[in-house]
DSSP file (Angstrom, degrees, kcal/mol; ACC not computed):
  #  RESIDUE AA STRUCTURE BP1 BP2  ACC     N-H-->O    O-->H-N    N-H-->O    O-->H-N    TCO  KAPPA ALPHA  PHI   PSI    X-CA   Y-CA   Z-CA
    1    1 A M     >        0   0    0      0, 0.0     4,-1.2     0, 0.0     3,-0.2   0.000 360.0 360.0 360.0 -46.3  139.2  139.1  108.3
    2    2 A S  H  >  +     0   0    0      1,-0.2     4,-2.0     2,-0.2     5,-0.2   0.818 360.0  60.2 -64.4 -29.7  136.7  138.4  105.5
    3    3 A H  H  > S+     0   0    0      1,-0.2     4,-2.1     2,-0.2    -1,-0.2   0.911 102.1  50.5 -65.2 -40.5  137.7  134.8  105.5
    4    4 A S  H  > S+     0   0    0      1,-0.2     4,-1.9    -3,-0.2    -1,-0.2   0.835 108.8  53.9 -65.0 -32.2  136.7  134.3  109.1
    5    5 A T  H  X S+     0   0    0     -4,-1.2     4,-2.4     2,-0.2    -1,-0.2   0.927 108.4  48.0 -68.2 -44.7  133.3  135.9  108.3
    6    6 A T  H  X S+     0   0    0     -4,-2.0     4,-2.0     1,-0.2    -2,-0.2   0.909 111.4  50.9 -65.3 -41.2  132.6  133.4  105.4
    7    7 A V  H  X S+     0   0    0     -4,-2.1     4,-1.9     1,-0.2    -1,-0.2   0.909 109.9  50.4 -62.9 -42.0  133.6  130.4  107.6
    8    8 A Q  H  X S+     0   0    0     -4,-1.9     4,-1.3     1,-0.2    -2,-0.2   0.902 110.4  49.2 -62.8 -41.5  131.2  131.6  110.3
    9    9 A L  H  < S+     0   0    0     -4,-2.4    -1,-0.2     1,-0.2    -2,-0.2   0.842 110.9  50.4 -67.2 -32.9  128.4  132.0  107.8
   10   10 A Q  H  < S+     0   0    0     -4,-2.0     4,-0.5     1,-0.2    -1,-0.2   0.848 112.4  46.5 -73.8 -33.0  129.0  128.5  106.4
   11   11 A R  H  X S+     0   0    0     -4,-1.9     4,-1.2    -5,-0.2    -2,-0.2   0.694  96.1  77.3 -81.9 -18.7  129.0  126.9  109.9
   12   12 A S  H  X S+     0   0    0     -4,-1.3     4,-1.9     1,-0.2     3,-0.4   0.889  88.0  52.3 -63.8 -44.6  125.9  128.7  111.1
   13   13 A P  H  > S+     0   0    0      0, 0.0     4,-1.7     0, 0.0    -1,-0.2   0.880 106.1  54.3 -62.3 -36.9  123.2  126.7  109.4
   14   14 A S  H  > S+     0   0    0     -4,-0.5     4,-0.6     1,-0.2    -2,-0.2   0.852 110.7  47.6 -65.9 -30.3  124.5  123.3  110.7
   15   15 A I  H >< S+     0   0    0     -4,-1.2     3,-0.6    -3,-0.4    -1,-0.2   0.901 111.0  49.7 -73.8 -41.2  124.3  124.7  114.2
   16   16 A S  H 3< S+     0   0    0     -4,-1.9     4,-0.4     1,-0.2    -2,-0.2   0.744 107.8  53.9 -71.4 -24.4  120.8  126.0  113.8
   17   17 A F  H 3X S+     0   0    0     -4,-1.7     4,-1.8    -5,-0.2     3,-0.2   0.672  88.3  81.4 -82.2 -16.9  119.4  122.8  112.4
   18   18 A K  H <X S+     0   0    0     -4,-0.6     4,-2.2    -3,-0.6     3,-0.3   0.931  89.6  49.1 -57.5 -51.0  120.7  120.7  115.3
   19   19 A P  H  > S+     0   0    0      0, 0.0     4,-2.6     0, 0.0    -1,-0.2   0.854 108.7  55.8 -57.9 -33.6  117.8  121.5  117.7
   20   20 A L  H  > S+     0   0    0     -4,-0.4     4,-2.6    -3,-0.2    -2,-0.2   0.911 108.1  47.0 -66.1 -39.9  115.3  120.7  114.9
   21   21 A F  H  X S+     0   0    0     -4,-1.8     4,-2.7    -3,-0.3    -1,-0.2   0.895 111.8  51.2 -68.0 -38.6  116.8  117.2  114.5
   22   22 A I  H  X S+     0   0    0     -4,-2.2     4,-2.3     2,-0.2    -2,-0.2   0.925 112.6  45.8 -62.5 -45.3  116.7  116.7  118.3
   23   23 A I  H  X S+     0   0    0     -4,-2.6     4,-2.4     2,-0.2    -2,-0.2   0.895 112.6  50.8 -65.6 -40.6  113.0  117.7  118.4
   24   24 A R  H  X S+     0   0    0     -4,-2.6     4,-2.2     1,-0.2    -2,-0.2   0.923 111.8  46.7 -64.3 -43.1  112.2  115.5  115.4
   25   25 A D  H  X S+     0   0    0     -4,-2.7     4,-2.3     2,-0.2    -2,-0.2   0.875 110.6  53.7 -65.6 -36.5  114.0  112.5  117.0
   26   26 A F  H  X S+     0   0    0     -4,-2.3     4,-2.5     1,-0.2    -2,-0.2   0.942 110.8  45.7 -61.5 -47.4  112.1  113.2  120.3
   27   27 A F  H  X S+     0   0    0     -4,-2.4     4,-2.6     1,-0.2    -2,-0.2   0.870 111.0  52.6 -67.9 -35.8  108.8  113.2  118.6
   28   28 A A  H  X S+     0   0    0     -4,-2.2     4,-2.0     2,-0.2    -1,-0.2   0.910 112.6  45.4 -64.3 -40.7  109.7  110.0  116.6
   29   29 A L  H  X S+     0   0    0     -4,-2.3     4,-2.1     2,-0.2    -2,-0.2   0.886 112.5  51.5 -68.3 -37.5  110.6  108.3  119.9
   30   30 A L  H  X S+     0   0    0     -4,-2.5     4,-2.1     2,-0.2    -2,-0.2   0.909 111.5  46.0 -65.6 -43.4  107.4  109.6  121.6
   31   31 A S  H  X S+     0   0    0     -4,-2.6     4,-2.4     2,-0.2    -1,-0.2   0.875 112.0  51.9 -70.0 -35.5  105.2  108.3  118.8
   32   32 A A  H  X S+     0   0    0     -4,-2.0     4,-2.0     1,-0.2    -1,-0.2   0.896 111.3  46.4 -65.0 -42.0  106.9  105.0  118.8
   33   33 A A  H  X S+     0   0    0     -4,-2.1     4,-2.4     2,-0.2    -2,-0.2   0.847 112.0  51.5 -67.3 -35.3  106.5  104.6  122.5
   34   34 A W  H  X S+     0   0    0     -4,-2.1     4,-2.4     2,-0.2    -2,-0.2   0.922 109.8  49.5 -68.0 -42.2  102.8  105.7  122.2
   35   35 A A  H  X S+     0   0    0     -4,-2.4     4,-2.2     2,-0.2    -2,-0.2   0.908 113.3  47.0 -61.5 -42.8  102.2  103.1  119.5
   36   36 A E  H  X S+     0   0    0     -4,-2.0     4,-2.7     1,-0.2    -1,-0.2   0.886 111.3  50.1 -69.1 -38.4  103.9  100.4  121.6
   37   37 A A  H  X S+     0   0    0     -4,-2.4     4,-2.1     2,-0.2    -1,-0.2   0.899 111.1  49.8 -67.8 -37.7  101.9  101.4  124.7
   38   38 A K  H  X S+     0   0    0     -4,-2.4     4,-2.3     2,-0.2    -2,-0.2   0.906 110.5  50.3 -63.5 -42.7   98.6  101.2  122.7
   39   39 A D  H  X S+     0   0    0     -4,-2.2     4,-2.1     1,-0.2    -2,-0.2   0.924 111.0  48.3 -62.5 -45.9   99.6   97.8  121.3
   40   40 A M  H  X S+     0   0    0     -4,-2.7     4,-2.4     1,-0.2    -1,-0.2   0.868 109.4  53.4 -62.7 -35.1  100.3   96.5  124.9
   41   41 A E  H  X S+     0   0    0     -4,-2.1     4,-2.0     2,-0.2    -1,-0.2   0.935 108.2  49.6 -63.8 -44.2   97.0   97.9  126.0
   42   42 A Q  H  X S+     0   0    0     -4,-2.3     4,-1.5     1,-0.2    -2,-0.2   0.899 111.7  49.1 -60.2 -42.4   95.1   96.1  123.3
   43   43 A K  H  X S+     0   0    0     -4,-2.1     4,-2.1     1,-0.2    -1,-0.2   0.907 109.0  52.4 -67.0 -42.3   96.9   92.8  124.2
   44   44 A S  H  X S+     0   0    0     -4,-2.4     4,-1.2     1,-0.2    -1,-0.2   0.852 107.1  52.5 -65.6 -31.9   96.1   93.2  127.9
   45   45 A H  H  X S+     0   0    0     -4,-2.0     4,-0.5     2,-0.2    -1,-0.2   0.861 108.8  51.3 -70.3 -32.4   92.4   93.7  127.2
   46   46 A K  H  < S+     0   0    0     -4,-1.5     3,-0.4     1,-0.2    -2,-0.2   0.930 117.7  36.9 -64.9 -45.5   92.4   90.5  125.1
   47   47 A F  H  < S+     0   0    0     -4,-2.1    -1,-0.2     1,-0.2    -2,-0.2   0.554  98.5  78.3 -88.4  -7.3   94.0   88.5  127.9
   48   48 A S  H  < S-     0   0    0     -4,-1.2    -1,-0.2    -5,-0.2    -2,-0.1   0.799  76.1-166.4 -76.9 -23.7   92.3   90.0  130.9
   49   49 A G     <  -     0   0    0     -4,-0.5     2,-1.0    -3,-0.4    -1,-0.2  -0.377  50.4 -23.2  74.3-154.8   89.0   88.2  130.5
   50   50 A N              0   0    0      1,-0.2    -1,-0.1    -2,-0.1     0, 0.0  -0.797 360.0 360.0 -95.6 100.0   85.9   89.3  132.3
   51   51 A W              0   0    0     -2,-1.0    -1,-0.2     0, 0.0    -2,-0.1   0.399 360.0 360.0 -95.5 360.0   87.0   91.2  135.4
């Protein structure tokens, strides 16, 4: 009985950290997309001329 409790305690942190990694990856992707969009916006302003 005590063995199953220790296994549960060892597995618990890996499960609780998963959402944090998902959130971190989401924000990394979001910032990368933001940077790319900003870069494309700068390029479009350069090539648009006088409208």
